[in-house]
N, C-alpha and C positions, 0 to 999 in steps of 0.2 A: 502493498498500499505505499503509495506518495504524498503526505499528509504537506501541502502548504501553511506553513504559519507564517502572518501577515499582521501582526500588529500595530498599533500606534504605542507611544510610550504612554505611562500610568504614571500623570504629572506627579511631581513631588516625590516618586517611589523609583521607577525604574526607567532607563530608557530602552528605547521597542526593540532590541538586541538582547537585551535583560528579559524581558519579555518573552520573546520568542525561542529564546534558547532553554529558559526555567520549564515554559511549554513541550518542548521537544524531550528534555530529558523524562518530565513525568509520562511520556506518553512512551518512550522507548524503555522504561523499566517494566511495564506491562505488553510491550509491543514491540520487541528489539529487533524486529526484521522488517518493521515499519522505516521509509524513510523520510525523514521531516527534512522540508527543506525552508530555509530560516529566510524575510524578506523583510526588513524591518523597515516599517511605513511611515509617512509624516503627511502634513498639510500643507506645509508651506508655514509652517510655523514654528514653535519653539521646536527644537528636535530634529528641525529637519536636514541641518548639518551632520549630525549622527547617525542619521537614516541614510544620508547617502554614500558616506566614507564607509561606512558598515556592509551596504549593498553591492559597493563597489569596490573593495579593498582599496579607500584611499585614503588619503593623509589630512591628516589635520594640522592647518598653518595658526601656529601662535605670533600676533605682531601687536606692538602699540598704534593707537591712532586717539582722535579726539571724541569726548563723549559729547551729549546735547550741549555742554556747559562750554566745549572747546579746553575739557581738562585732558591732560594725555593721560589714559586707562590701558589696560590688557584687553583682546579682543581676538578675535580667531574666525577663521573660514574652512571650509574644506575643499578638496580638489580629488577628483574621483580617480580610480587606480588608474585608467591610463593616459590620464595627465591633461586630458584634453577640456575639461569643462570645470569653472569654481561653483561652488555651492555658497549661499551667502545668507545669512539671516541680520536682516538690516536692525534688529536690537540688540543686535553683539555688540554695535557704534553707537545707535541714535536712539535706542530704548528708551521705555520710562521707569524700566526697572534700576536703571545706573542712576536715578536722580532719587533725593531721599525728597518725603512730602512738599518740603516747604520749600524746594529746588526747582520744584515744576512751573515753567512759565514761556507757554510756546510763542511769546512775545519775540523773546531772544534767542529758542532754544533751534540748533542745527543738525542737519543730517551730513554734514561736512567727514566726518568720521566714516560712513556708508561709502561717500566716495572715495575715502583712503582705502577701504577696503579691496574696491572694485580695482581701484589703480594698481595696489600691491598684485592682485589677480593675472591683472595684463602682463604686470613684468615677470610672471613665471610663464608668458606663453599660452595663457588658453584660447581658447577659441569661441568657448560659451560661457554665460554665466546666467545660472539659475539666483536670483534672489527672493526671497521671502520676505514679504513687509509688514506684517504685525509686529503689533506691541508698541510702537512709536512714539517717543516725547516731543515730536515735531509739529508744525506747521508751517514751516517754511516753503511748498511746492518745490521740492529737491533743489530749491538753488544753490543751498549747503552744498549740498551732493555736487552740483554740478560746478562750483567753484574749485572744488578740490578736482577736478578733471581736466582744468582747463578755463571755464568759461568766466569770462566777465562781466563786471552790470555797473552800468554807470547811470549818474542822474540829472538832476539839475546841477550839481556840483562838480560835477566829476565822479573817478572811480566812488565803487559804493563797496564797503566789505561783505554786504547782505548777510546777517548772519539773525534767522527770525524772523518768524511772519510779519514782527511790525514794519518792516522795511520795504515790503514788498508794493507798498504804494506808492513810495517815491523812484522806482525804476523806470527806467525813461527809456535805455539802451540795453542789448543782449549783444557781447561780444562774444561769437563762437569760435574766430580765429585759431584761440590758442585751445579750444577742444583735443584732447589726446589722439593722436590719428588710429590709433591701436583699435578704436571701438570702429574703425568702419568697418570694418574685419572679423568683428565680434558678434556676436548673436545674444543680446540681452533677453533673456524671456524673465516675467515677474509673477509670481505666484501671488494671486491676489484673490480672496472670498468675500471681498464687498463690493456691493453695485454703486455705494455713492458718487453722486457726482462733484466737480471739484468744489462748487460755490452753492450757494440756495441755502434754504431750508434742511434738506439734505446733505449739505458739502460738508466737507474737510472742519472747516470750522464750526456749524452750528451744529455737529453730533458728534463730533471728539474731541474738539480742543478745551470742554468743561473740566474733560478727566484729568487733564494734561495739566492744569492750573489754571484758566479764562474764565472768569465772574462774565456776566450778561454784559457787560459795554465793553469788553476786550474779545467776546464774540463777533460783538457787531464791526468790530474794527479789522478783525482777521479778517472777515468776509469779502468786505469795502477791499482791502488791500489785495487779495487773491482776485477777484474779479476785473481789476487794473491789470494784476500781472497777467490773468490768462490774454486779456488784450495783448498787452505789449509779446507776450507769445504768438498769439496767432498773426498780429501786425507784420513782425519782422522774421519769425521763422516760417509764419505759413502754416501752424498747427493748432487745430481748433482743438481743446483739450478739456475744457469744461463742462461739456455734455456729457463727456463718454463715462459708462458706468463702470467704476474704479479708479476713476482720476481724483479722488479725494478719500482714497487710502493713504494712510502713513501722513496725516497732514499735509494731504498733496504731493506725495513722493511719487505716488503713480502716472499722477500729468508729467511733473517733474522727468521721469524716466522714458515716458512718451515723445514729450517733447525736444529733450537735451539729448537723447540717446537712442531714439529712435525704437523704443524695446518694446514687446509686446505683453499683453496683459493674459493670463488665463488662470484656470482655476488651480488650487492649491495641490491637490490630491489626484489630477489630470497631470501635472507637472511632474509630481514624484514618481508615477507610477512608469511615466514613460523614460524615465531615466534606468529605474530598476529591471525592466522589462516584464512587469506585473502580468501582462495581459497573456506572453510568452510560459509564463511560469505557472500561471492556473491552468490552463489547456493541459500541460503536462499532468495535473493532480489529480487523485480519486477524492479528496476534501479539501476541505478553505477552511483555515481556522484564523479569527483577526478577532479586533478587540480594542480597548482602551481603557483610560482610568474607571470612567463611569458614565454609562451608557443608557439614554433616555430617549424620550420620545423627539427630543433636539439632536440626537444623531442621526437622523436622516435627514437634516441639512448641510451638508457639505461634509460631515464629516469623515474621517479615513475609514470606519468601519463600514459605513454603509456604500462609499464608492468602490472599497474591496468587494463588500457582496453582491452589490449589481451588477459589476463584472463579472462574479464568480458564475450568477445566473442566469447570464447571457450564456455562458457555455454550458449550461445543465450538472454544476458542480454543488453539492452540500457545503450548507454554511455555518458555523458553529462560532458566535458569538460571546467572548470572553470578558468581562468587566469587574473591576474591582469593587464595584457598586453599581448594583440593577434597580435602576428605580421602576416604580407600580406601574407607569405611563410607557414603559420598553414594550410592552406587548404587541404595540404597533408596529413592531419593526419583525416582529411574524409575517406579516402581509406587505412586507417589501425586501424580500430574499432571507432572510435569515430562517434556518429549519430548528435552532437551539440558541439559546441563552442560558451563560453560565458565571453566575458570581462566585469570587473566589474565597467567600468568606466562608466560613466550617459553624461560627457562632455567635452570636452578639457579643459585640464588641466596639472599642472605640476608634477612629479614625489612627488616630497614632499607632495603635498596637496591630494594624491590618499593615500601614505605610512601613511598619520596620521589620514586618514579615511575610512581606508581598512575595519575593519571589521564593520562599518555603510554600506560601498558600498556592501561589502559579502553578511549581512543581506537581502539587498533590491535585489542582482542578487536570491539569494533562493525564494524571493516572487516569481518574476518575471517568475523563472521556474518551481513553483506551479501553479503559473497562465494558463499556456501553459498546465499540465497535469489536471490539471479541466475540461480543453475546451474541451477535448473528441473528436476531429474532427472526 
């Protein structure tokens, strides 16, 4: 029996490869002849780098970049085993988790560090960059990222530093002459699971900047600045980005990546599935196992397990979903491709205990699944 194990990470507990490995060990205790193929997955957010380098025998690159407040911090990205593709999480350089609560301020926070990660990947000769843009601390329309890659901005009084969303309303000229020429031969693919436009009531500022530290007055100013910035982009670069679904992701970084780097936006799961060759691996499997830390009715909205199940059922494969926590409303997933949902908890207990013993619980869950398979009723 060929069993494909393709879970997401269990947040704050285990990486995707650790989850897959624990389940595989449990299965093989009962079915030692089973072939367990491990394919760690992600949806473009946290854990994307680890999933891709684990699945492709790649390498984790460590370096220092500027955080959202332009302070030097340690960061990372990954390169696939063939050395052709870099995978970057913008949150590793420009993420909200890098700031303390009282430091969050989208008026001044910058995506400059994300541009530094891209530049370092170019230095290593990659031909493709996969970029996850969840968890940002910024609302600068990708201007900081562009600046790190050689784009310059100017206003009424000359050259502008362009740090944060607070100055976008003053930009009058975009100077693309200094853009790193290697980008012309590099494919940029962005994992983006939100559909927010750049501006307006569903835009970057209105929807996301309050959680990044903006009050009501700042939200209105940030949106006005972004409207102006989008118009300058359209007038000078010929790119209409304001209304594009996903342009408002990561404080407008989605728009900036399209405008300055000619990037394409795709669903996060689709991006990762393509990199790891998930569809081909499912084709050769007899059973597919997936999962994540919490599975509920929301799992069907773009989460990794649902993506795996959907792809598997297209090929007529049976699917088991494994979860650290299984909510009562998860039953809807049975109608959407799952044959069995299994929580890993064995007795009432607190979250801290489950997180601490997650690997052991997953291994025993693998054993239970294998015993069900062995019964052959």
